[in-house]
C-alpha positions, -999 to 999 in steps of 0.1 A, spaced: 364 -53 470 354 -30 498 379 -11 519 387 -22 554 381 -1 583 410 9 607 395 -17 631 391 -44 608 428 -38 596 441 -38 632 421 -70 638 436 -86 609 471 -73 614 469 -89 650 455 -122 638 484 -126 613 510 -114 637 499 -138 663 493 -168 640 524 -192 642 524 -216 610 528 -252 612 555 -264 593 571 -300 587 562 -333 573 534 -339 598 514 -308 586 483 -310 570 487 -286 543 486 -293 504 525 -293 501 529 -314 533 505 -340 520 520 -342 486 556 -343 499 546 -372 522 527 -390 494 555 -387 471 589 -380 483 612 -359 460 643 -375 449 675 -354 441 698 -361 413 731 -345 401 738 -340 365 769 -326 346 768 -291 333 762 -300 297 729 -320 309 717 -291 330 722 -266 302 703 -288 277 675 -296 303 670 -256 312 673 -246 275 648 -273 263 624 -266 292 624 -228 285 619 -234 247 590 -258 254 574 -239 284 579 -269 307 598 -276 338 633 -296 337 614 -326 355 587 -326 326 616 -329 300 633 -358 320 599 -375 324 593 -373 287 627 -385 279 624 -415 303 590 -424 289 603 -425 253 632 -447 265 606 -472 282 585 -472 252 614 -479 229 624 -507 250 592 -526 246 
């Protein structure tokens, strides 16, 4: 990667300083579209469940949401 000149750096600095990001659910960015397509739901769990999820997720190199999803899918499969 080539080094920027002082003029290029100044132009980039001005552009980034003057740019106002668009935020909110009406944005067109990746996360805005993803959130609009699939709204996130929050749940509250007790401390034992939270500790289990974080420990299991860390050990399996997954997120707590992935662990919950696997557990729910197992329950659904067992009910069939």
